[in-house]
N, C-alpha and C positions, 0 to 999 in steps of 0.2 A: 504493499498498499504506499510505505515512504517513496520506495522507488519510483512508482507511477505518479504521485505528485511532483516529485522533483522533475522527472522528466516533463512534464505539463508546464512546470512552471519554468523550467528550461525552453522549452517552444514556444510559449506565450513572450519571454524574455528576446528571443532572439526576433520573434515576429516586429515585437516594438522598437527592437534597434535598426531594422530596414526598412521600416515604412518611411521615413525621410529620405532614403535613398531612391526607393520607386517612386514617391511622390514628387521628387524634383522632374524639371524637364529641362532639353535644350532650349534657348532663344531660338537656334535655327527653324526646331521642329515648330515653332508657333508663328514664329514671322520670318516673311521672304527678306532676310538680312542683304542680299544683292539688290535689293530694288528699293526707288526713295520716292515719294508720296508726300505732298504739302499741304496745308489748306492756312487761313487764317480764322480765329475765331475767340469767342469770348469764353474766360477761363470760367467754369461754375463751381468749380471745386477741386482744391487741392489734396490730395489724402497721403499724408506720411506715414503709411502702414506697412508693416511685414507683410509679405516677402518683397514686395514691391511697391515704391512709388507710384502713385496713380494721379492722373490728370484729367478733368473732364470738362467738356467744351460743347459750347453752341456754334454751327456753324451752318451760316448764312447760304443755302444752296436752291437754285431754282423758285425762289418767292419764300421757300420754306425754312423749318430748323433741321439740320442732319445734329443727331447726338455724337461726339466722339469721345473715346477714351484713349489716352496714351500712356504706355506703361514705361516704368524706369528701373532703374537699379533699386537696392535696398535704400532704405530712410538715412542708415549710417555715412552713407558716400557723400548725401546732401549736407548732412548737419557737420562732417567734418571738414567742410569747405564751405560752410557760412551760408548755404543757400537755401535755406528753409525758409526765410522770409523774401524771397525774393517774388514769390509766386501769389498773387493778390486777385479772390474771385472778383469779377467786372474786368479786368483788363483785358486788351485784345492782344494775341500773340499770334506769330506766324509761327506753325510748326512744322517741321520734318522729319517723318517716322519711316520708319520701316514698317510696309502693309502685312497686316495678318494673312496669314495662308489661308484662311475660311472664306476671306472675302467681308469678315465684318469691319465695320466704322470702330474698328481697333488697330492700334500699331506701337509699335517700341519706337519712342522718341529717341531722336538723332541732336535736332538742333531746336532751339526756340529763339526768336527773334523778338526783341520787345519793342515798344514803340518808338522810344529813343534812339533805336539801331543796334543797341547791346546786341551781341548773337551769343550764347552760350551752349557750346555742344556737349552734352551726356552721352552719346555711344557713337565708338566707330570700329571699324571693322579693321584698319590698317595703322599700327602703332607710328608707321613714318608717314602718314598721311591722316592726321587727326580731324581735318575737316570734311573727308571723303571728298575731294576735289580731283 
């Protein structure tokens, strides 16, 4: 009986230990990082949450409004670089992103251009060409 309980406990422990590895995903599986899209929209929400920071936008298109969500790295990268207060709901930003493979209005943020002309790069494929130019 003790051996059986120990084996069950061991199996449960192994399952719990590997769950994060199973749950994690490759960036390239969700987004086409070889392509770029862009839009200019109004930031409606900035969510500094784990595991990925998220920006939500209203984008005017064809007389209507499209809802967009851009995803970035974890929040610690923005905190460490003093960027958590840069994003304010209601401001208009131009966004460049790697589009979602499923065609949804979701993307992996590459750059943001602020109304004053500042550009910040939050993702790049090539460390020798950080602005993807």
